[in-house]
N, C-alpha and C positions, 0 to 999 in steps of 0.2 A: 919288648918289655910293658907285660901282659902285668893290667893292673891288679896288686897285690889288697883284693876284702878285706879289712879291718873287722875284727868287732866292733859294732857301737860304740865310742863311750862314752864314758861317761865320770861324773863327778866331776873335775879338771875343767871344762873343755864343756859343763854342760850351766842353764840355771835356768829358773823356774818357768823363763818363755824358751827357751831352747833345753830340751831336755833329746833331745839326739846328739846334738852337737849347735855351734857356733862357726859359722862361716866367714872367713877373711876375704875382701876382693880388695885388690889395689884397679886405680884408676887412673889415666888423663883425668886433669882436672875440668879439660874443656868435653868430658864424655857424658853424655846423655841421659842414651841408650840400655849400657852394661849395666846401669844396678836395676829399671822397674822390670827389660827382659828378666834377668836373674828372681826377682822378687817372684815374677810371677811364673818360674820353675821351683819355688820353694815350695819344698812338702811340709805337713802336718810338722810341728814339734824343732824343725828345726831357722833359725834366726840367721839370715846374711846383716855385713857390716864393713861400710863401705869408705876407704881411708885415698883421697885422689892425692894425685901427683902431679908438679907442674912439668912440661916435654917446652921445650924452646916451639916455635915455627916453622914449618917449611917452607923454602920456597918456591911456588909454585910457577914463579915464572921462571926459570934455569938449573932444566932435570941436572946439569951437573952436580951442583950444588944441592940440590933435592936428595941424589945416589950419593952426595958426602956422608950428608947428616943421617940416611938412614945406617948409615955402618959405624959416625959417631959417635950421634946426641946420646946420651945420657938420662938425661931430666932430675930429677927429684924423688927415686925407685928408695934408695936406705928411709928415707926418711917416715915415708908414706907408708914402709912394712914396718919399721921403729912406733911407730901410732897407733897403726893395728891388733897390732903383737900386746898389746897393752889392755884390750878385751877379750885375750887368752883363749883366742882361737883357734877350736882343733883341727882345722887344715885352710891353708891360702888358694883362694884364686886370682891370676894375675889377669885383671879383663883390659889388657894394652897387646894386639896381637903383633905387631909387624918386626918391634925388637929377638921375638918371641924366633924368629925364622931366619935370623944374621945366618949364613956362613953353611953347617951344614947339620945332619940331623945330630951325628954328634956331639957334634957342639950344641944343638939346642938339649940336649938331656945330657948334659955335664952343665949347664946352666942351669936346668931345670934341680940337680942334683946339687948342685954348690946352693941354690936357692934355699932348698928342705933343710941346710945345714944351720947359714943364717937362722932361719928362722926358729929349728927345732918343730917344727909340723911339715904334715903332706905338704906339697905347694906345688901347684898345674899351671902349668906356662900353657898358653894355648897352644904351639906347634905339636907341642908333646901330645897335650886333651887331643887336638885332631886325628896324630897319628894313630890313637889309642882308640878313637871312635873308629875309626877306615877298617883296622884291627877287629870292633867288636863286631862288625858286621860284614867280614868275611875275607877285607884285602882284597876289595878290588882294585886292580893292579894300575888300568886305564881312566884318567881320573880328567877332571875341567874345570880350574878355576874362577872363581867371580870376587874381585876384591873392589872397592872405593877407590883404591888409590894411580896410583899414574907408573906408566909401562916400570923402571927403573925398580917400585916397589915390586909390580907383579912377576919382573926378570927377577927379581929377588926369590917371592916363594916361590918361586917353579924349579928355580935349581933347588932350593931344600930339600922340596915332594920326588925328584929323580933322586935329589943323596940319599930321600928312604927305600927308592926300589919302587919308584909311581910312576910310570907312562902319562906324562901330562900332554894331554891330545888340546886342551882346550885351554886356553889361559885368554882372561882380561880386568881389564877396571873400571870402572863408572868416571875418576877424573873429577872426583869434588877437589873444588876450590878453597880449600881451607877445614880443621880437624868440627870445627861447629854445622859446616856443613854436611855432611855424611850425615849426618842426624835426620836433615831434613828431604832425604833421600825419597822419592814416594814411591810405593808400594807397585805402584804400575813399569816404574822406569825400573825396578831391584830384579820385575820378571823378566823384564826384556835382556837385563845385564841375564840371566841368566840361559835363556832365549839362545842369546849371542856365543856366548862361549861353547853351548851343548853342541856333543856330536855324536855320531852316531853311534861309534863304535867308545864312547866314556860309558863307562859302567857304574860311577856316582860322581857325582857333585859334589864341589869342597869351596865356602864363602870363609873368605880372611877382610877380618875389619871391623871389631869391636862397638864400633861406632852404628854401623851401618844395620838400621832398624827391619832385622830379617827373622830372626826366631822366629815370630808368630803368622808369619808365611812358609815356616818348612814346608810341611804338610801340601798347601795347592800346589808346592812345586814340586814336591814329590808325582803328585799326582797329575799334573799337566803332562809333566818330564816324564814319569815312569823309573823314575833312576835317583838311588837313597842320598839325601842330600845330609853331608856334613856340615855344619852350620857351626862358628867358632865358637859362638857365645853358649852354646845346647851343648854341643861339644865336653867346653871347660867345666863347664857347671856339673854335668852327668860326670867328668873322669869324680869331679870334686867328693862328689856326693857319692862314688862309688866306693874312692880310695877310707871314708870313712865309715864305712860299714849301710850304707842305705840307700839300698836297692827298688827302692819304688820306682813303677812304673809309671810316667806322666803322658799325659795322651795330650793332647794339641802342637807337640812342638818337634813330631816327625819321629822316624822308625829307631831311630836311636834311642832317644828319651823313652820311649812307649812301648820298645822291644826287651834293649839289651841290656 
């Protein structure tokens, strides 16, 4: 699934403030992290345009119901997509992780293709962006995964990554109580979470959960643990830029954004 880098898009998908392209971003209504993190990675001549969607809350006191909703909840994605398309973006980034990790990698790629057909422009889901990011850094096969989620979600993510050919040697979640509480997790706890899931044989670290405020911590984590980190917001924005021909190397967000 190597990114096909397109020539820079001009005309229809640009404007005076975005001569290189407009990016549409779809996020859950509760998510307060994706927008500022992607804005912090935005290169000159690009603008981001966020559309929010309603998602039903999950019951954190009932893991059976939590698991069921992970597989069945839909939210109002279609309405958010229709709204953001009105500003004529060149590409769309999905700022919601867990739905894109349902099933296996084949299902994830099919979902990406379905959204692209629906949107009429390139579309990046978090799961396919993570796979693309891992490929870009050399396809390390042994990975450890951190999320803000609870065990049913962590199991789902691990299954997805194994189906893509990765050996998940460590996995764990920070068990945030509610969607908005993910954004309140402090840096020290995120760093401790990575230390918790890391294993000596892990060749790379993966982070899932778009509301977890960690993109700016990526370089620190990579220095401390000595391994590349593929964080979901960084990977999604990186793949989004590359797919419309924008190849700027952006420092401050780890190996993927700075070197690939």
